[in-house]
C-alpha positions as YAML, in Angstrom:
chain: A
units: angstrom
residues:
- id: 1
  name: UNK
  ca: [73.42, 97.79, 80.59]
- id: 2
  name: UNK
  ca: [76.82, 96.88, 80.97]
- id: 3
  name: UNK
  ca: [78.31, 93.81, 78.49]
- id: 4
  name: UNK
  ca: [80.74, 91.08, 80.55]
- id: 5
  name: UNK
  ca: [82.83, 89.41, 79.01]
- id: 6
  name: UNK
  ca: [85.29, 86.11, 79.86]
- id: 7
  name: UNK
  ca: [87.71, 83.85, 78.17]
- id: 8
  name: UNK
  ca: [90.85, 81.64, 79.61]
- id: 9
  name: UNK
  ca: [93.60, 80.65, 77.33]
- id: 10
  name: UNK
  ca: [96.22, 78.11, 78.69]
- id: 11
  name: UNK
  ca: [99.41, 75.83, 77.51]
- id: 12
  name: UNK
  ca: [100.97, 73.04, 79.11]
- id: 13
  name: UNK
  ca: [104.80, 73.13, 79.97]
- id: 14
  name: UNK
  ca: [107.28, 71.08, 81.16]
- id: 15
  name: UNK
  ca: [108.45, 74.17, 83.22]
- id: 16
  name: UNK
  ca: [108.63, 74.33, 87.08]
- id: 17
  name: UNK
  ca: [106.07, 76.79, 88.87]
- id: 18
  name: UNK
  ca: [109.26, 78.95, 89.94]
- id: 19
  name: UNK
  ca: [110.82, 79.48, 86.53]
- id: 20
  name: UNK
  ca: [107.68, 80.68, 85.28]
- id: 21
  name: UNK
  ca: [107.21, 82.76, 88.08]
- id: 22
  name: UNK
  ca: [110.90, 84.42, 87.68]
- id: 23
  name: UNK
  ca: [109.84, 85.27, 83.89]
- id: 24
  name: UNK
  ca: [106.64, 87.09, 85.66]
- id: 25
  name: UNK
  ca: [108.07, 88.95, 88.31]
- id: 26
  name: UNK
  ca: [110.67, 90.38, 86.18]
- id: 27
  name: UNK
  ca: [108.21, 92.69, 84.76]
- id: 28
  name: UNK
  ca: [110.92, 95.05, 82.86]
- id: 29
  name: UNK
  ca: [111.66, 91.75, 80.68]
- id: 30
  name: UNK
  ca: [107.82, 90.88, 79.39]
- id: 31
  name: UNK
  ca: [108.57, 92.78, 76.39]
- id: 32
  name: UNK
  ca: [111.14, 89.90, 75.13]
- id: 33
  name: UNK
  ca: [108.76, 87.42, 75.19]
- id: 34
  name: UNK
  ca: [105.53, 89.47, 74.95]
- id: 35
  name: UNK
  ca: [105.28, 90.97, 71.41]
- id: 36
  name: UNK
  ca: [102.42, 92.77, 72.63]
- id: 37
  name: UNK
  ca: [104.89, 95.09, 74.64]
- id: 38
  name: UNK
  ca: [107.03, 98.22, 73.36]
- id: 39
  name: UNK
  ca: [107.47, 99.45, 76.61]
- id: 40
  name: UNK
  ca: [106.79, 98.74, 80.02]
- id: 41
  name: UNK
  ca: [107.72, 100.04, 83.89]
- id: 42
  name: UNK
  ca: [106.42, 98.96, 87.35]
- id: 43
  name: UNK
  ca: [106.53, 101.08, 89.73]
- id: 44
  name: UNK
  ca: [107.17, 99.43, 92.77]
- id: 45
  name: UNK
  ca: [107.80, 95.88, 94.13]
- id: 46
  name: UNK
  ca: [105.62, 93.12, 92.65]
- id: 47
  name: UNK
  ca: [103.38, 93.00, 94.89]
- id: 48
  name: UNK
  ca: [99.80, 93.75, 95.16]
- id: 49
  name: UNK
  ca: [98.42, 97.46, 94.92]
- id: 50
  name: UNK
  ca: [101.36, 97.92, 92.89]
- id: 51
  name: UNK
  ca: [101.30, 99.91, 89.49]
- id: 52
  name: UNK
  ca: [102.88, 99.47, 86.10]
- id: 53
  name: UNK
  ca: [102.85, 101.43, 82.66]
- id: 54
  name: UNK
  ca: [102.62, 99.25, 79.98]
- id: 55
  name: UNK
  ca: [102.98, 100.59, 75.85]
- id: 56
  name: UNK
  ca: [101.43, 98.09, 73.09]
- id: 57
  name: UNK
  ca: [103.24, 98.93, 70.31]
- id: 58
  name: UNK
  ca: [101.42, 101.83, 68.36]
- id: 59
  name: UNK
  ca: [98.99, 102.55, 70.77]
- id: 60
  name: UNK
  ca: [98.80, 104.86, 74.09]
- id: 61
  name: UNK
  ca: [100.72, 103.59, 77.37]
- id: 62
  name: UNK
  ca: [97.84, 101.87, 79.76]
- id: 63
  name: UNK
  ca: [98.22, 102.02, 83.38]
- id: 64
  name: UNK
  ca: [97.46, 98.87, 85.56]
- id: 65
  name: UNK
  ca: [97.66, 97.81, 88.64]
- id: 66
  name: UNK
  ca: [98.39, 94.55, 90.27]
- id: 67
  name: UNK
  ca: [95.33, 93.81, 92.45]
- id: 68
  name: UNK
  ca: [96.46, 90.38, 93.91]
- id: 69
  name: UNK
  ca: [99.77, 88.35, 94.03]
- id: 70
  name: UNK
  ca: [100.62, 84.64, 95.24]
- id: 71
  name: UNK
  ca: [103.49, 83.50, 94.74]
- id: 72
  name: UNK
  ca: [104.01, 80.22, 92.77]
- id: 73
  name: UNK
  ca: [100.61, 80.45, 92.10]
- id: 74
  name: UNK
  ca: [99.00, 83.36, 90.16]
- id: 75
  name: UNK
  ca: [98.94, 87.64, 89.78]
- id: 76
  name: UNK
  ca: [95.80, 89.64, 88.93]
- id: 77
  name: UNK
  ca: [96.21, 92.82, 86.99]
- id: 78
  name: UNK
  ca: [93.20, 95.40, 86.47]
- id: 79
  name: UNK
  ca: [92.95, 98.16, 83.71]
- id: 80
  name: UNK
  ca: [90.32, 100.58, 83.94]
- id: 81
  name: UNK
  ca: [89.56, 102.63, 80.42]
- id: 82
  name: UNK
  ca: [86.63, 104.96, 81.50]
- id: 83
  name: UNK
  ca: [84.33, 102.69, 82.99]
- id: 84
  name: UNK
  ca: [85.50, 99.49, 81.61]
- id: 85
  name: UNK
  ca: [87.17, 97.30, 83.97]
- id: 86
  name: UNK
  ca: [89.38, 94.66, 82.66]
- id: 87
  name: UNK
  ca: [91.00, 92.15, 84.49]
- id: 88
  name: UNK
  ca: [93.52, 89.47, 83.69]
- id: 89
  name: UNK
  ca: [94.44, 86.45, 85.72]
- id: 90
  name: UNK
  ca: [97.68, 84.73, 85.15]
- id: 91
  name: UNK
  ca: [97.60, 81.34, 87.02]
- id: 92
  name: UNK
  ca: [100.48, 78.17, 87.04]
- id: 93
  name: UNK
  ca: [98.33, 75.17, 87.79]
- id: 94
  name: UNK
  ca: [100.28, 72.16, 88.26]
- id: 95
  name: UNK
  ca: [99.42, 69.37, 86.81]
- id: 96
  name: UNK
  ca: [101.97, 66.19, 88.55]
- id: 97
  name: UNK
  ca: [104.33, 64.09, 86.71]
- id: 98
  name: UNK
  ca: [106.30, 67.39, 85.77]
- id: 99
  name: UNK
  ca: [103.70, 69.25, 83.80]
- id: 100
  name: UNK
  ca: [102.27, 72.93, 84.41]
- id: 101
  name: UNK
  ca: [99.58, 74.67, 82.50]
- id: 102
  name: UNK
  ca: [99.88, 78.31, 82.53]
- id: 103
  name: UNK
  ca: [96.52, 79.50, 82.63]
- id: 104
  name: UNK
  ca: [95.37, 83.66, 81.00]
- id: 105
  name: UNK
  ca: [91.86, 84.37, 82.36]
- id: 106
  name: UNK
  ca: [90.06, 87.64, 80.88]
- id: 107
  name: UNK
  ca: [87.41, 89.15, 82.61]
- id: 108
  name: UNK
  ca: [86.39, 92.45, 80.82]
- id: 109
  name: UNK
  ca: [83.50, 94.47, 81.85]
- id: 110
  name: UNK
  ca: [81.47, 97.94, 81.42]
- id: 111
  name: UNK
  ca: [81.12, 99.58, 77.77]
- id: 112
  name: UNK
  ca: [81.95, 97.62, 74.71]
- id: 113
  name: UNK
  ca: [83.56, 94.81, 76.81]
- id: 114
  name: UNK
  ca: [82.18, 91.99, 74.34]
- id: 115
  name: UNK
  ca: [84.15, 93.55, 71.63]
- id: 116
  name: UNK
  ca: [87.38, 94.86, 73.62]
- id: 117
  name: UNK
  ca: [87.70, 91.65, 75.29]
- id: 118
  name: UNK
  ca: [88.92, 89.97, 72.11]
- id: 119
  name: UNK
  ca: [91.19, 92.62, 70.97]
- id: 120
  name: UNK
  ca: [93.10, 92.78, 74.45]
- id: 121
  name: UNK
  ca: [93.28, 88.95, 74.51]
- id: 122
  name: UNK
  ca: [93.77, 88.06, 70.50]
- id: 123
  name: UNK
  ca: [97.55, 87.62, 71.05]
- id: 124
  name: UNK
  ca: [97.21, 85.42, 74.24]
- id: 125
  name: UNK
  ca: [97.97, 82.16, 72.48]
- id: 126
  name: UNK
  ca: [101.09, 83.42, 71.14]
- id: 127
  name: UNK
  ca: [102.20, 84.91, 73.91]
- id: 128
  name: UNK
  ca: [101.50, 81.79, 76.47]
- id: 129
  name: UNK
  ca: [103.38, 79.91, 73.76]
- id: 130
  name: UNK
  ca: [106.18, 82.01, 73.69]
- id: 131
  name: UNK
  ca: [106.20, 82.27, 77.51]
- id: 132
  name: UNK
  ca: [106.47, 78.26, 77.66]
- id: 133
  name: UNK
  ca: [109.42, 78.41, 75.30]
- id: 134
  name: UNK
  ca: [111.23, 81.07, 77.30]
- id: 135
  name: UNK
  ca: [110.90, 79.01, 80.52]
- id: 136
  name: UNK
  ca: [111.64, 75.51, 79.14]
- id: 137
  name: UNK
  ca: [114.74, 77.13, 77.63]
...
């Protein structure tokens, strides 16, 4: 039986959705604020269907695909490793009064999802804090 593991991480910021979106769209720049990325390359535009390759420090590179992209609102990437599927939704939610919530929602399904999901997401609080700091700068 396949495992399923889901979890959300969120942070509030004073940065505007458009500012956060500019940071998200600059895929080659992700490694400047995400310590979990050593190398990254995108194979086309920041749009649904485009593949990218990301290498975490000391690990093998992973191929992922953008499966949903909504400007200033959300993008979802999907990574498949054998029968394991990991989707991460990166949402930008306006809160009003010049506040924005950034949410990373992880959905892992397949063999060992309950072990691999938390490992994949372990640095998300730090990544979100770094992203918010950059967006506010």
